[in-house]
C-alpha positions in Angstrom: -25.8 38.5 32.9 -26.7 41.3 30.4 -23.3 42.7 29.2 -21.1 41.8 26.2 -20.4 37.9 26.3 -17.0 36.4 25.5 -17.8 33.5 22.8 -15.5 30.8 21.4 -17.0 29.7 18.2 -15.8 26.2 17.1 -15.9 25.0 13.6 -13.6 21.8 12.7 -13.8 23.2 8.9 -14.2 26.6 8.0 -14.2 26.5 4.0 -16.2 29.6 2.8 -16.3 28.3 -0.6 -17.6 24.6 0.1 -20.8 23.9 2.3 -22.5 26.0 4.7 -20.3 25.7 7.7 -17.9 28.5 6.7 -20.9 30.6 5.7 -22.7 30.1 9.1 -19.4 31.0 11.0 -18.6 34.1 9.2 -22.1 35.6 9.2 -23.0 34.6 12.7 -19.7 35.9 14.2 -19.8 39.3 12.3 -23.3 39.9 13.6 -22.4 38.7 17.1 -19.7 41.4 17.1 -22.2 43.9 15.7 -24.3 43.1 18.8 -21.1 44.4 21.0 -20.0 40.6 22.0 -16.5 39.4 21.8 -16.1 36.4 19.4 -12.9 34.2 18.6 -13.3 31.6 16.0 -11.3 28.5 16.6 -11.4 26.6 13.2 -9.4 23.7 11.6 -8.4 23.8 7.8 -9.5 25.0 5.6 -9.9 28.4 7.6 -12.9 30.7 7.3 -13.1 34.2 5.9 -14.1 36.3 8.9 -14.7 40.0 9.5 -11.5 41.7 10.5 -13.1 42.4 14.2 -13.3 38.7 14.9 -10.3 37.1 16.0 -9.4 33.5 14.3 -7.2 31.0 16.2 -6.1 28.5 13.7 -6.3 24.8 14.9 -3.9 23.1 12.4 -4.6 19.4 11.8 -2.9 17.0 9.3 -5.6 18.0 6.5 -5.4 14.4 5.4 -8.2 15.0 2.7 -7.2 17.9 1.0 -6.4 18.5 -2.6 -4.1 17.9 -4.5 -2.9 14.8 -2.3 -6.0 13.2 -0.5 -5.4 10.3 1.7 -1.6 11.1 2.0 0.4 9.5 4.4 2.0 11.8 6.9 5.7 11.7 8.0 6.5 10.5 11.2 7.5 13.9 12.5 3.9 15.2 11.9 2.4 12.7 14.5 3.6 14.5 17.5 0.3 14.3 19.8 -2.8 12.1 20.3 -4.9 13.9 17.9 -2.5 13.5 15.0 -2.5 9.7 15.8 -6.4 9.7 15.9 -6.5 11.6 12.7 -4.2 9.5 10.8 -5.1 6.1 12.2 -9.0 7.1 11.7 -8.1 8.0 8.0 -6.2 4.7 7.4 -9.2 2.8 8.7 -11.6 4.2 6.1 -13.1 6.8 8.5 -13.7 10.6 8.8 -11.7 11.4 12.1 -11.5 15.0 11.6 -14.5 16.2 14.2 -12.8 13.8 16.9 -9.3 15.2 16.2 -10.3 18.8 16.0 -12.3 18.7 19.2 -9.3 17.2 21.2 -7.1 19.9 19.9 -9.7 22.7 20.7 -10.2 21.1 24.0 -6.5 21.4 25.1 -6.4 25.2 23.8 -9.8 26.0 25.8 -8.5 24.2 28.9 -5.6 26.7 29.0 -7.8 29.5 28.4 -11.1 28.8 30.1 -11.1 31.9 32.1 -11.2 34.0 28.8 -14.8 33.0 27.6 -18.4 32.8 28.9 -19.5 30.3 26.3 -18.2 27.8 23.7 -20.5 27.5 20.6 -19.8 24.1 18.6 -20.7 24.1 14.9 -21.7 20.6 14.0 -18.4 18.8 15.2 -19.7 17.4 18.4 -16.3 15.7 19.3 -15.7 14.1 22.5 -13.4 16.9 23.4 -16.4 19.2 23.9 -17.2 16.9 27.1 -14.0 18.2 28.7 -14.9 21.8 28.5 -15.5 23.6 31.7 -17.2 26.4 29.8 -20.9 26.2 29.3 -21.3 24.9 25.7 -24.0 25.1 23.0 -23.9 23.4 19.9 -25.6 23.9 16.5 -26.6 20.8 14.5 -27.8 21.9 11.2 -29.0 18.4 10.4 -28.3 14.8 11.4 -25.4 13.5 9.2 -27.0 9.9 9.5 -29.4 11.4 6.7 -26.3 11.7 4.4 -25.4 8.1 5.3 -28.5 6.5 4.7 -28.8 8.1 1.4 -25.4 7.2 0.4 -26.1 3.7 1.4 -29.3 3.7 -0.6 -27.4 5.0 -3.6 -25.3 1.8 -3.4 -21.9 3.5 -2.1 -20.0 0.8 -0.6 -17.8 1.3 2.7 -20.0 4.3 3.9 -20.4 2.7 7.5 -16.7 3.3 8.1 -16.6 6.9 6.7 -19.8 7.7 8.9 -18.4 6.0 12.0 -18.0 9.3 14.1 -22.1 9.6 14.1 -22.1 7.5 17.4 -19.8 10.0 18.9 -21.8 13.1 17.8 -25.0 11.4 19.0 -23.7 10.6 22.4 -22.1 14.1 22.8 -25.1 16.0 21.9 -27.3 14.2 24.1 -24.8 15.4 26.8 -25.1 18.9 26.0 -27.2 21.2 27.9 -28.3 23.2 24.8 -28.5 22.4 21.2 -30.0 24.6 18.6 -31.0 23.6 14.9 -31.9 25.7 11.9 -35.6 24.7 10.8 -38.6 22.8 12.3 -37.6 20.1 9.8 -34.3 19.5 11.1 -35.5 19.9 14.8 -37.9 16.8 14.1 -34.9 15.1 12.1 -32.4 15.5 14.9 -35.1 14.2 17.5 -35.8 11.0 15.5 -32.0 10.2 14.3 -30.3 11.7 17.4 -32.7 11.5 20.2 -31.9 15.3 21.1 -34.2 18.0 21.7 -33.2 21.2 20.0 -34.6 24.8 19.6 -34.8 26.3 16.1 -32.8 29.4 15.0 -33.4 30.3 11.2 -30.7 31.3 9.1 -30.6 34.0 6.5 -28.8 35.3 3.4 -26.4 38.3 3.3 -28.7 40.7 1.5 -26.1 43.1 1.1 -24.5 41.0 -1.5 -27.4 38.8 -2.5 -30.2 41.1 -3.8 -31.9 42.0 -7.0 -29.7 43.4 -9.7 -31.4 45.2 -12.3 -28.2 45.9 -14.2 -27.8 42.2 -14.8 -29.7 40.8 -17.7 -31.2 37.2 -17.4 -29.5 34.7 -19.7 -32.3 33.0 -21.4 -32.6 29.3 -20.4 -30.1 29.5 -17.7 -30.6 27.5 -14.7 -28.3 27.6 -11.8 -27.9 25.0 -8.9 -25.8 24.3 -6.0 -24.5 20.9 -5.2 -21.7 18.8 -3.9 -21.3 16.8 -7.2 -21.4 13.5 -5.7 -23.5 13.8 -2.7 -26.8 11.8 -3.2 -28.4 14.1 -0.6 -28.2 17.0 -3.1 -30.3 15.4 -5.7 -28.2 16.5 -8.5 -28.6 13.3 -10.5 -32.2 13.7 -10.7 -31.7 17.3 -12.2 -29.3 16.0 -14.8 -31.7 13.1 -15.6 -34.3 15.9 -16.2 -32.2 17.9 -18.6 -33.0 16.2 -21.7 -36.7 16.9 -21.4 -36.0 20.5 -21.3 -34.7 21.6 -24.8 -32.1 24.3 -25.1 -31.0 25.3 -21.6 -27.7 26.0 -20.0 -27.2 24.4 -16.4 -24.6 26.1 -14.2 -23.6 23.9 -11.1 -21.8 25.6 -8.3 -19.6 23.0 -7.2 -16.9 20.7 -8.0 -17.1 17.9 -10.5 -14.9 14.8 -9.8 -13.5 13.5 -13.0 -14.0 10.1 -12.3 -17.0 10.4 -10.0 -20.7 9.1 -10.6 -21.9 12.6 -11.6 -19.3 12.7 -14.4 -20.4 9.3 -15.6 -23.9 10.5 -15.7 -23.2 13.6 -17.8 -21.2 11.4 -20.2 -24.1 9.4 -20.8 -26.5 12.4 -21.2 -24.4 14.9 -23.1 -25.5 13.3 -26.4 -29.1 14.3 -25.7 -28.2 18.0 -24.3 -28.4 20.9 -26.6 -26.3 22.7 -23.9 -23.3 21.1 -21.8 -23.4 21.3 -18.1 -21.0 23.8 -16.4 -19.5 23.9 -13.2 -17.9 26.6 -11.3 -16.4 26.4 -7.9 -14.3 28.7 -5.8 -16.0 31.9 -6.5 -16.5 34.8 -4.2 -19.9 35.8 -3.1 -20.3 38.8 -5.2 -19.7 36.5 -8.4 -21.8 33.9 -7.1 -24.8 36.4 -6.3 -24.2 37.8 -10.0 -24.3 34.3 -11.3 -27.7 33.8 -9.4 -29.0 37.3 -10.5 -28.3 36.5 -14.2 -30.2 33.0 -14.0 -33.9 32.6 -15.4 -34.3 29.9 -12.7 -32.6 28.5 -9.7 -33.2 24.9 -8.7 -32.6 23.1 -5.5 -33.1 19.6 -6.2 -32.1 18.0 -2.8 -33.5 14.9 -1.3 -33.3 16.5 2.2 -32.3 20.1 3.3 -31.8 21.2 6.9 -32.2 24.7 5.5 -30.8 25.5 2.3 -28.9 28.7 1.8 -28.9 28.4 -1.6 -32.7 28.6 -1.8 -32.8 31.7 0.5 -29.9 33.2 -2.0 -31.9 32.7 -4.9 -34.9 34.3 -3.2 -33.2 37.4 -2.1 -31.6 37.9 -5.8 -35.1 37.7 -7.2 -34.3 34.6 -9.1 -37.6 32.3 -9.2 -37.1 28.9 -7.8 -38.0 25.4 -8.3 -37.5 23.2 -5.4 -38.2 19.9 -4.0 -40.2 19.2 -0.8 -37.1 17.7 0.7 -37.9 18.5 4.4 -37.1 22.3 5.3 -37.3 23.4 1.8 -41.2 24.1 1.5 -40.6 25.9 5.2 -37.9 28.0 3.7 -39.5 29.1 0.2 -43.0 29.3 1.4 -44.9 30.7 -1.6 -41.9 32.0 -3.5 -41.2 28.5 -5.3 -42.5 25.7 -7.4 -42.4 22.7 -5.1 -42.2 19.0 -6.6 -41.6 15.8 -4.9 -37.8 14.9 -4.2 -36.3 12.2 -6.2 -38.7 12.8 -9.6 -36.8 13.9 -12.7 -40.3 14.1 -14.5 -41.8 16.2 -12.0 -38.6 18.6 -12.0 -38.7 18.7 -15.9 -42.4 19.5 -15.6 -41.9 22.4 -13.3 -38.8 23.8 -15.2 -40.4 23.7 -18.5 -43.4 25.4 -17.0 -41.4 28.3 -15.5 -39.3 28.6 -18.4 -42.2 29.3 -20.7 -44.2 31.5 -18.3 -42.5 35.0 -17.8 -45.6 36.1 -15.7 -45.1 33.3 -13.3 -41.5 34.0 -12.9 -42.1 37.5 -12.1 -44.3 36.6 -9.5 -42.2 34.0 -7.8 -39.2 36.3 -8.1 -41.2 39.4 -6.1 -42.5 36.9 -3.4 -38.8 35.6 -3.1 -37.6 39.0 -2.5 -40.5 39.9 0.0 -39.7 36.5 1.8 -35.9 37.0 1.9 -36.3 40.4 3.4 -38.1 38.8 6.6 -35.0 36.8 7.4 -31.6 38.4 8.6 -28.4 37.1 10.1 -28.7 40.0 12.6 -32.0 38.1 13.9 -30.0 34.9 13.8 -27.5 36.3 16.0 -29.8 38.0 18.4 -31.8 34.6 18.9 -28.6 32.8 19.3 -27.4 35.1 22.0 -30.8 34.6 23.7 -29.8 30.7 23.9 -26.4 31.7 25.4 -28.1 33.6 28.0 -30.5 31.0 28.9 -27.5 28.4 29.1 -25.6 30.6 31.3 -28.6 31.1 33.7 -29.0 27.2 33.6 -25.3 26.9 34.5 -25.5 29.4 37.4 -28.7 27.9 38.7 -26.9 24.6 38.9 -23.7 26.1 40.7 -26.3 27.8 43.4 -27.9 24.4 44.0 
């Protein structure tokens, strides 16, 4: 089977402005089409932004966590089918039922259209509905979500066990699939440890058509840019904020949303009196704006406690913006010699590294050049090519199973 493949790419959320799921689906689907394959994306809300050649099939849900009315109570007329009740009752019990509900909705659509696809590719959903598929199925696990749960528990967040109740389902489903890929060697080790699943590695990349050096944009003195979900302990933003008073006059721009009543807002309120420049949050910006923001910063910082890959790191490298990162799992693997690496969860180490880089133009230039060179060795085309190789191996295994 060496011809064009018909691929159903599933993502329970496709938001292109929040997290890596929408980014992954957008770039992978585009490059698969460029390689001559036929791709249809099945997505729950919020929906992804896709290349015009990629068909989008919307899989509407109740979207119970969406702003401006999260945790809303749906009207009875909305609860028409089993997945609707799964989504509603799961939310009422304090859980996150979207992966399961989406998988059931997608399974019904794929059941009716099973002759139209050669392979199903699930993006981190791992809902029980996948097991009903009669189409050979592969899944991408970016990193084990059990790590998010454990870090949230360590940060003192109560009630997270119910929210992360879907993890048992994901682990069971992943163990029953014939093919699972992940995005780094660090994630491969973590998936084996936390999920008991053997994976193959297919690294990600940055869109270097957009994320590239921009000589026309002047660096803003003292500007540090970071990308973080504001109240997720995994991203380590609290440690970067704690380091700020030790830096002097800098500007921190956080790509992400600030929850007014969240822990990050409280931390910033306590730090502001010691900061010469306030912290600024930006969200919902297009890739071009994000690339210009990164290119105009003197430093990009990734203070994460864990990263399965880190798109923000490689995007900064591609823009020629020097990096300070932690040694949080995949980060050293991604950045190589293009960053200063410090231990995770250590505000003093972050402050020392940032001060060193702010005060050394020569070092900034060397790291910027190393980042550009390293980013140039990665591409979404390579990601797509390697992914297709795994599709073909899966299909060969399935055909062999039928022959037996």
